[in-house]
C-alpha positions as CSV (number, residue, x, y, z in Angstrom):
1,X,18.6,57.7,14.2
2,X,16.2,57.2,11.3
3,X,18.5,54.5,9.9
4,X,18.2,52.6,13.3
5,X,14.4,52.8,13.1
6,X,14.3,51.4,9.6
7,X,16.8,48.7,10.5
8,X,14.7,47.8,13.6
9,X,11.5,47.6,11.4
10,X,13.3,45.4,8.9
11,X,14.5,43.0,11.6
12,X,11.1,42.9,13.1
13,X,9.5,42.1,9.7
14,X,12.1,39.4,9.0
15,X,11.4,37.9,12.4
16,X,7.7,37.8,11.7
17,X,8.3,36.1,8.3
18,X,10.7,33.6,9.8
19,X,8.2,32.8,12.6
20,X,5.4,32.4,10.1
21,X,7.5,30.2,7.9
22,X,8.6,28.0,10.9
23,X,4.9,27.8,11.9
24,X,3.9,26.7,8.4
25,X,6.6,24.1,8.2
26,X,5.8,22.8,11.7
27,X,2.1,22.6,10.8
28,X,2.9,20.7,7.6
29,X,5.1,18.3,9.5
30,X,2.4,17.8,12.0
31,X,-0.2,17.0,9.3
32,X,1.8,14.5,7.3
33,X,3.9,12.9,10.1
34,X,4.0,9.1,10.3
35,X,3.8,7.1,13.4
36,X,6.9,7.3,15.5
37,X,8.5,5.4,18.4
38,X,6.8,2.0,18.3
39,X,9.6,-0.7,18.7
40,X,7.2,-3.6,18.0
41,X,6.4,-2.0,14.6
42,X,10.1,-1.5,14.0
43,X,10.7,-5.2,14.5
44,X,7.8,-6.2,12.2
45,X,9.0,-3.7,9.5
46,X,12.4,-5.3,9.7
47,X,10.9,-8.5,8.4
48,X,8.8,-6.8,5.8
49,X,11.6,-4.8,4.3
50,X,13.8,-7.9,3.5
51,X,11.5,-9.2,0.8
52,X,10.4,-8.5,-2.8
53,X,6.6,-8.5,-3.5
54,X,5.0,-9.9,-6.6
55,X,2.2,-7.5,-7.7
56,X,-1.1,-9.4,-7.6
57,X,0.9,-12.6,-7.2
58,X,3.6,-13.9,-9.6
59,X,1.2,-14.0,-12.6
60,X,2.0,-14.6,-16.2
61,X,-1.0,-15.0,-18.5
62,X,1.2,-16.5,-21.2
63,X,1.6,-19.4,-18.8
64,X,-2.1,-19.5,-18.0
65,X,-1.5,-17.8,-14.6
66,X,-3.8,-14.7,-14.1
67,X,-3.3,-12.0,-11.6
68,X,-4.6,-12.5,-8.1
69,X,-5.2,-16.2,-8.8
70,X,-4.3,-19.1,-6.6
71,X,-1.8,-20.3,-9.2
72,X,-0.1,-16.8,-9.1
73,X,0.1,-17.0,-5.3
74,X,1.4,-20.5,-5.2
75,X,4.1,-19.6,-7.8
76,X,5.2,-16.6,-5.8
77,X,5.6,-18.8,-2.7
78,X,7.6,-21.4,-4.7
79,X,10.0,-18.7,-5.8
80,X,10.4,-17.3,-2.3
81,X,8.6,-13.9,-2.9
82,X,6.0,-12.1,-0.9
83,X,2.9,-10.9,-2.7
84,X,0.8,-7.8,-2.8
85,X,-2.9,-8.6,-3.2
86,X,-6.2,-6.8,-3.1
87,X,-9.3,-7.6,-1.0
88,X,-12.9,-6.6,-1.6
89,X,-16.2,-7.3,0.2
90,X,-19.0,-9.1,-1.5
91,X,-22.7,-8.2,-1.0
92,X,-23.0,-11.0,1.7
93,X,-19.9,-9.7,3.5
94,X,-17.3,-12.2,2.3
95,X,-13.7,-11.2,1.6
96,X,-12.4,-12.1,-1.8
97,X,-9.2,-11.3,-3.7
98,X,-9.4,-9.3,-6.9
99,X,-8.0,-5.9,-8.0
100,X,-11.1,-4.2,-9.6
101,X,-14.6,-3.8,-8.2
102,X,-15.8,-4.1,-11.8
103,X,-15.1,-7.7,-12.9
104,X,-15.4,-7.0,-16.7
105,X,-11.6,-6.6,-17.2
106,X,-10.7,-9.9,-15.6
107,X,-13.8,-12.0,-16.2
108,X,-15.3,-10.6,-19.4
109,X,-18.8,-10.0,-18.0
110,X,-20.4,-7.0,-16.3
111,X,-20.7,-6.9,-12.6
112,X,-19.5,-5.2,-9.4
113,X,-18.0,-7.4,-6.7
114,X,-19.6,-5.4,-3.9
115,X,-23.0,-5.9,-5.5
116,X,-22.6,-9.7,-6.0
117,X,-22.9,-12.6,-3.5
118,X,-20.0,-14.9,-3.0
119,X,-21.8,-17.6,-5.0
120,X,-22.1,-15.3,-7.9
121,X,-18.5,-14.2,-7.7
122,X,-17.3,-17.8,-7.5
123,X,-19.0,-18.7,-10.7
124,X,-16.8,-16.3,-12.6
125,X,-13.5,-17.3,-14.2
126,X,-10.3,-15.2,-14.5
127,X,-9.0,-14.2,-17.9
128,X,-10.4,-17.2,-19.8
129,X,-8.7,-19.8,-17.6
130,X,-10.3,-22.2,-15.1
131,X,-9.1,-20.0,-12.2
132,X,-11.8,-18.6,-10.0
133,X,-11.7,-15.4,-7.9
134,X,-10.2,-16.7,-4.6
135,X,-11.5,-16.2,-1.2
136,X,-9.1,-14.4,1.1
137,X,-8.9,-17.4,3.5
138,X,-7.8,-19.6,0.6
139,X,-5.0,-17.3,-0.3
140,X,-3.8,-17.0,3.3
141,X,-3.5,-20.8,3.6
142,X,-0.9,-20.7,0.9
143,X,1.4,-18.5,3.0
144,X,1.3,-20.4,6.3
145,X,4.5,-22.2,7.4
146,X,5.1,-25.8,6.4
147,X,5.7,-28.6,8.8
148,X,9.3,-28.8,7.6
149,X,9.9,-25.3,9.0
150,X,9.7,-23.4,5.8
151,X,8.5,-19.9,6.6
152,X,7.1,-18.0,3.6
153,X,7.6,-14.3,2.8
154,X,5.1,-11.7,4.1
155,X,2.0,-10.4,2.4
156,X,1.1,-6.8,1.6
157,X,-2.6,-6.7,1.8
158,X,-4.3,-3.8,0.0
159,X,-7.8,-3.0,1.4
160,X,-9.9,-1.8,-1.6
161,X,-12.8,0.1,0.0
162,X,-16.0,0.7,-2.0
163,X,-18.4,3.5,-1.0
164,X,-18.6,3.3,2.8
165,X,-17.7,-0.3,3.5
166,X,-14.1,0.4,4.7
167,X,-14.8,-0.4,8.4
168,X,-16.5,-3.8,7.9
169,X,-14.1,-4.8,5.2
170,X,-11.0,-3.9,7.3
171,X,-12.4,-5.7,10.3
172,X,-13.2,-8.8,8.3
173,X,-9.8,-8.7,6.6
174,X,-8.0,-8.5,10.0
175,X,-10.2,-11.3,11.4
176,X,-9.1,-13.6,8.5
177,X,-5.5,-12.6,9.0
178,X,-5.7,-13.4,12.7
179,X,-7.1,-16.9,11.9
180,X,-3.9,-17.7,9.9
181,X,-0.3,-18.0,10.8
182,X,1.0,-15.4,8.3
183,X,3.3,-12.4,8.3
184,X,1.7,-9.3,6.8
185,X,1.2,-5.6,6.6
186,X,-1.8,-3.6,5.4
187,X,-2.0,-0.7,3.0
188,X,-4.8,1.3,1.3
189,X,-5.3,4.4,-0.8
190,X,-8.2,5.2,1.6
191,X,-6.9,6.9,4.8
192,X,-10.1,5.8,6.6
193,X,-8.8,2.2,6.4
194,X,-5.6,3.2,8.1
195,X,-7.5,5.3,10.6
196,X,-9.5,2.3,11.6
197,X,-6.3,0.3,12.1
198,X,-4.8,3.2,14.1
199,X,-7.8,3.1,16.5
200,X,-8.6,-0.6,16.6
201,X,-5.4,-2.5,15.6
202,X,-2.3,-0.4,16.4
203,X,-0.2,-3.6,16.4
204,X,-0.6,-3.9,12.6
205,X,2.0,-2.2,10.3
206,X,0.0,0.1,8.1
207,X,0.9,1.9,4.9
208,X,-0.6,4.8,2.9
209,X,-0.8,4.1,-0.8
210,X,-0.5,7.0,-3.2
211,X,1.0,8.4,-6.4
212,X,1.2,11.8,-8.2
213,X,-2.4,12.1,-9.1
214,X,-1.8,15.5,-10.6
215,X,0.7,14.4,-13.2
216,X,-1.5,12.3,-15.5
217,X,-5.0,12.9,-14.1
218,X,-6.2,9.4,-15.0
219,X,-8.1,8.9,-11.8
220,X,-11.7,10.0,-11.1
221,X,-10.7,12.0,-8.1
222,X,-11.8,15.7,-8.1
223,X,-8.8,18.1,-8.1
224,X,-8.9,18.9,-4.3
225,X,-8.9,15.2,-3.5
226,X,-6.2,14.4,-6.1
227,X,-4.1,17.2,-4.5
228,X,-4.6,16.0,-1.0
229,X,-3.9,12.4,-1.9
230,X,-0.7,13.3,-3.8
231,X,0.6,15.4,-0.9
232,X,-0.3,12.6,1.7
233,X,-2.7,14.9,3.6
234,X,-4.6,11.8,4.7
235,X,-1.7,11.2,7.1
236,X,-3.4,13.5,9.6
237,X,-5.9,10.7,10.4
238,X,-3.9,7.6,9.4
239,X,-0.4,8.2,10.8
240,X,1.1,5.4,8.5
241,X,4.2,3.4,9.3
242,X,5.2,3.4,5.6
243,X,4.2,5.1,2.4
244,X,3.7,3.0,-0.8
245,X,4.3,5.4,-3.6
246,X,4.5,4.9,-7.4
247,X,8.2,4.3,-8.3
248,X,8.2,7.0,-11.1
249,X,6.7,9.6,-8.8
250,X,8.8,9.1,-5.6
251,X,11.3,11.9,-6.2
252,X,9.0,14.5,-7.7
253,X,6.6,15.1,-4.8
254,X,8.1,17.1,-1.9
255,X,5.7,15.6,0.6
256,X,7.2,12.1,-0.1
257,X,10.7,13.4,0.4
258,X,9.5,15.1,3.7
259,X,7.6,12.1,5.1
260,X,10.0,9.4,4.0
261,X,13.1,11.6,4.5
262,X,13.1,14.0,7.5
263,X,10.0,12.5,9.2
264,X,11.2,8.9,9.0
265,X,8.4,7.0,7.3
266,X,9.5,3.9,5.4
267,X,9.0,3.9,1.6
268,X,7.8,1.0,-0.6
269,X,7.7,1.5,-4.3
270,X,5.2,0.2,-6.9
271,X,4.9,-1.1,-9.5
272,X,8.5,-1.8,-10.5
273,X,8.8,-3.5,-14.0
274,X,12.5,-4.0,-14.5
275,X,15.5,-5.4,-12.7
276,X,17.3,-2.0,-13.1
277,X,14.5,-0.1,-11.3
278,X,14.2,-2.7,-8.7
279,X,17.9,-2.5,-7.8
280,X,17.7,1.3,-7.8
281,X,14.7,1.3,-5.4
282,X,16.4,-1.1,-3.1
283,X,19.7,0.9,-3.2
284,X,17.5,3.8,-1.8
285,X,16.3,1.5,1.0
286,X,12.8,1.0,-0.4
287,X,11.5,-2.6,-0.9
288,X,9.6,-3.1,-4.2
289,X,6.3,-4.4,-5.5
290,X,7.3,-5.8,-8.9
291,X,5.5,-7.1,-12.0
292,X,6.3,-8.5,-15.4
293,X,9.6,-10.3,-14.6
294,X,11.0,-12.8,-12.2
295,X,13.9,-11.4,-10.0
296,X,16.9,-13.6,-9.6
297,X,16.8,-13.4,-5.8
298,X,14.4,-12.6,-3.1
299,X,16.0,-9.2,-2.1
300,X,19.2,-7.2,-1.8
301,X,18.0,-5.4,1.4
302,X,19.2,-6.8,4.7
């Protein structure tokens, strides 16, 4: 009799543990789950996934072609690649294409894009060349179809929010995209950008950028923010269609395996710097953002 009571208590305890575990797993899935069940998004993603994307354009400074320059974007189009590019908002609310808010690395002078007017930004030159920081509209014109029927590859547009400008920058970015005949998706490290798209432009394919911020701690994120970003906790407000994760980190973070495995989000890898890694990523079904070499073809994914 006593044995039966002990066994009953053990079974009851195991049931409680199993229930709590299931609840925890369910809660985690609910937090990091991507968007599901939108057939229009599936069609658009089918186009995006078939291409390779030149990181900040097909740049090569040894050829006098800086990153995020008009010459880098034209070269990418000529080779048949899509591009990944970065947009910022100037102090007078103009959208320009450059990676860093601080222009010192690329232009050799102090200054913050978001604190400068468009005229001030346009006076700068990239990496000692004659190339200027492009306006977003200028870049988009490079990727419109030609009269001969040539349709260029898509764009991956990274929205680089600064302080609290994410809403106006995202709105202006989408207005520019709407004014041009281009194929694109939008990504950001900032879940607020994706949340804005979720509320205002659900037709747009959206992606959450991230990496393992805990491994090298080179970012200025506080530890709780670094942990949340690494584990894709921003998905609770953004519900992305794809996750763009650093190639080297893609297998070491359980949240990425969960979101892009069991939960069905698509994966894009960055920044891939060799043909070998590119082919490995594509063999896993993940299109690549590449840099530092010129692939021999536009993609192996069909």
